[in-house]
N, C-alpha and C positions, 0 to 999 in steps of 0.2 A: 566438618573440615574446619580447621584451626584458622582463625581470621588472620593471623600472621603468615600463613601459607599462601603461595600463589597458584592460582587455578590456571590450567594451559587454556585460557579462554581469551579471545579477541572480541572485544565490543566496538562495533562500527557505528559511527554517529553521525549522519548526514547533517550538515549545518549550512544555513544562509540567513544572515542578519538575523540571528537569535539571541542578542545581548540579553535579552530580558529573562530567558528561561534556561539558557545554557548552562549557567554556573549549576542550577538545581540539578539538571539532568546528569552532568558529571559527578556530581556528588553522590547522586543515587547508585551509580555504577561504583564508585570508590568505596562506598560503605557496604558493599556487599559481604555477606559471611564468607563467600568465597570469592578472595580479591582476584580480579581478572589479570592476566600477564600483561594486557595493554588496551588502551582506549584511543581508538583512532577516530578523531574529529575530522571529517572530510570536508573541507570549506568549499564552498561553491562561490567564491570571489565576493565574499562577506565585505561590507563597506561601513559596517558599525563596528563595535568593540568584540565583536566574537572572537576573533583570532587572539586578541589579547587576553580575554578571559580564559580561553582554553590553555594557553601557554603558561598562564599564571600557576596552573596546577602541578606543573612539572610532571616528570616520570610518574606513573606510566602512561600519561596522556602524551598523544603526538598529535599534530596538526598537519595534515597532509592536503594537497590540493585535490580538488573532484574536477579532473580533467575532461569528464564527459558532461558534467552538469546533471541535475536532478537527482531523485534518490536512488535510480538504478544505477546511475554512473558511481554515485557515493557507496552503495552497497557492493558493487562489482568491484570498484578500486580498491575499496577496504579488504575486501576477502583476497584480492589477489596480493595485497601486501601484508596479510596477516601473519603473524608469528605463531598464533596460537593453533592447537590441533582442533578447537572448535570455535565457531564464529557464530554470534548472535548481535543484535542490534539494539540501539535505544534513540530514537528521534529527539532532536535537540529542544523540542517542546514538550516531551514525555518525561517518565521517570518510572524507574524499577523499585519493586518491594525489596527489601534486603536480602532475602533468601531466594531470591528467584534463580540465579545462577547454580546455587548449591542444589536446590532441588531438581534442576534439569540435568547437571552434571551426574547426579546420583543414578540417574536412568541410563545416560549414554555411554558412561565409562564401563558399562558391562554388555553394551547392546552391539550388535552388527552395525557395520559402517552404514548400512541402509535404512538408518533409523533418524526420524525428524520429531523432536520434542517441541510443541508448542504449548501455550498457557492460557488460562483465562485472562481476560483484560477488563479494565472498567474505565468508563468514559466520563470524563469530569467537564462539564459545560461551563467553561469559564465565563465568568460575567452576566450569567443568564438567569440566575436564581433556580434554574432546574436541578433537581436532585442528581447525584451520579446513578449511573445505571451499568449494568454488566452486559458486555458485548455479548450478543446470544449467537448459539450454534456451534460453538467451538466443540462440544461433545459429540457432534456428528462425524467430526474428521478424525477418526481413529482406524487403525489397521490400513488396509490397502483401499483407497476411498476416491478414486478418479471422478465417479459420477458427483458425489457430493461436492467436491472441490470446483467441479466446472459449473455446476448449476448454483451453489449457494454461497462460494467462496467464505467459509465460515472462520479460516484461519486468521488470526491477528498475526499479520506477516512480521511485523516488528519483533513479536515475542519468540519467533522460531529460533532454535538453537540446533546446528547441524556439524558435522565434521566439515571442515575445510575442504577437504579431499572430494567429499560427496558433492559439495556446491559445485567445484571446478568441474566435476564429472558429468553434471547436468547443465553445464554450458555457461554458470555464473549468472548473475543479474543482469539484466538486459537495459543499457542506457537508453534506448529508444522508448521504452514503456514508461511514460512519466506518471508516476503514481501508481502503476499496476504491476511494476516489476516483481513485487512480492507475490502478487497472484500468480504471475507467470512461474516463478519458481516453485509454488505449490503445485501448479499443474505440471511441471515437468517432474517434480518429487514423486507425484501421485503415481507415476509410471513404473516406480521401482522401489519406492521406500515405504517403510512401516511407520504409520503417524501415531504418536503417542501425546495424548492430552492430560495436561495438569489442570484441574478446574479452577483453583484457587486463582482469583485475579491478581496475578504478580506483575502484570504491565499495566500502567496508568496513562491513559491516553487525554491529553488536553485537547478540547474541543473549542476552537475559536475560530474568528472570522477569516484567518489566513489560511484555514485548512483548504485543500483542494476538492475536497467532498463537495464543498458549496459550489463548485462548478460543474454542474450536472452534465452539460454536452460534452465538456472537455474530458470528464471521469468515464462517460459510456463510451465516448470514441476509444480510448486508451484500454478499458476493459474489453471491448470487440477485438482490438488488435491482439491483446494477449492471447485470446482465444485463438484468432486466426493464426497467429505465429505458432501456437501450439499444434495447431493442424498440420502445419507445413513441417514442423520438425519431428512430430511423433505420429506421423499418419496412420500407424497400426492402432495406437491408443485411442485416437480420435475416431477411427472407424467403429469402435465399439460402443461409442455413444449412440443412444436412439436419436433417429431423425426427429421425432417430436422434442427431444431434449435441447437439441441444437437449434431447432426452430424457436422454442420458448424461451431459451436462456441467452440465446446468440443474436438472433436476428430480430424478434419482437422487442426487446429492450431499446435497440436502436431507433425503431418506428416509435415507439412510445414517447421517448425523449425528445425526438425531433418535434412532435406535437406540443408536448409540454414546455419546451424551450422557447417555441415560437410565441406561444401566448403568455409566458412569463417575460418576453422580450429579453431572453439572455442571449447576448451577442457573443460572449467569449466561446469560441470553438463551435458556433452553430453551424456556419455554412458548411464546414468540413464534415459535420455529421449529416447535413442534409444530403450531401453529395454521395456520402457512403449509402444512406437510406435509399437513394435513387438507384443504386447499383444493386442493393440487395432485393428491393422489391419495385421493379420497374413498371409493373402494372397496377400498382395501388394508386387509385385515383387521388387520396389524400397527400401522399408523397409528391405525386405530380404537381399538385397546387403549391406545396412548400418549395419545390425545387424551383418553380418558375419565380417564387418571390425571394429566392436566397439572396439576392444582392439588395433587398430593401434594408435600409439602414434602421436598425433597432431603435436608435435614438429618435428617429423621425416618427416610428410607430408608437413610441412612448409619449411622444409630444401629441400625435393625434389623438391617443386615448384620453390624454388630460382635456384637450378641446372638447371632445364628444362627451366627456365624463362616463367614459366606460370603463369596465373593470375587466381585464384579460384574465384574471382568474376564474371569474364567473364564466366567461366564453368558453375557458378550458373545460369547466364542468358540463357545460351545456353542449359541447361540440361532440 
C-alpha cells in the first residue's frame, strides 16, 4: 500500500496520565506503511499533559472523552465513534511495528466479515534489565478456537483487528470488565469468527510497574467475571466446554490466587476475591479460613510478619 494513501482503519488508544509514553505510541501509529484514517485517543480524565500531547499531532488524531472509564470503556467508546471500516488498538504505553496495519489489512480486505486477525507481540521489560520475550501461545488461536481461548487466553487483545460491524454485532467491548474486556471480546468472537494469526511480533508491550497485571487478585476476579458473563451471554457455546475445563480454568484459579494473595499480603481486590471463592467452593476448608480472615487488614499482617521475622512467601510454599 502506498504510504501516502489512507487505510480505512481506526486505531483506538486508551489513555490515562500517559504523558511519558503517549507521543511514542501515537508516532508508531502515524508511521504505519498503511496510514490509518484516524487515531482516537480515548482520555480517561488525565491530569497530566496527555491531552495536550495528543492534540499537538493534529489530524488524524482526535481526543475523545472515555465516558465509561477503563480500557473496556475506551475500546467500546472508540469503536462506537470509529469512522473506519476496521478497528484495531494501541495502548498509550505500547507501540506498533511499522507494517502491522498493512499486514492485517492484506488478510481482512478479502476475507468474510467473521474474520479476526491478531499478531505476535513482544514484551519489553522496562527498567528491569530483563531481555525482551515473545508473548507465547498466539499460534494456538487459529480457526474456530473457543476451547483454546477459554483455557489459555493466548490472544494479545490489543493486537486484534476486526471489522467494526463485527465488533458491534458481538456486543462491543464491555466497560465493566477492567483489564479483561479484550479477553471477553475474544471469547465472544470465538463463537462465530475465524481467527487468523500473524506470528511476527508486530505489537510491542511495555511492561512496567503500572500494569494491572501486577495486581493478581484484581486481574483474577475480572478474568473470572469475563468467563461468567460469557456463560450468561452465550449459554449454548459455554455448554460445549468440558466440565473439567470449567473447573480447572474458571474455578481453581480463583481458589489458588486467594491463597497466594493472602500470603503475599496483597490487599487490592483481595476481599472481593475471597467472597467469590467462598461462593464457588463453600465446602473448601481453606477457603473457609480465608473467608473468616477477610477483614484482617493486610497492613497489620505485614507488620506482624516483620515483628516475627517471618517470610510469607516461605509460608506460601509450605502451605
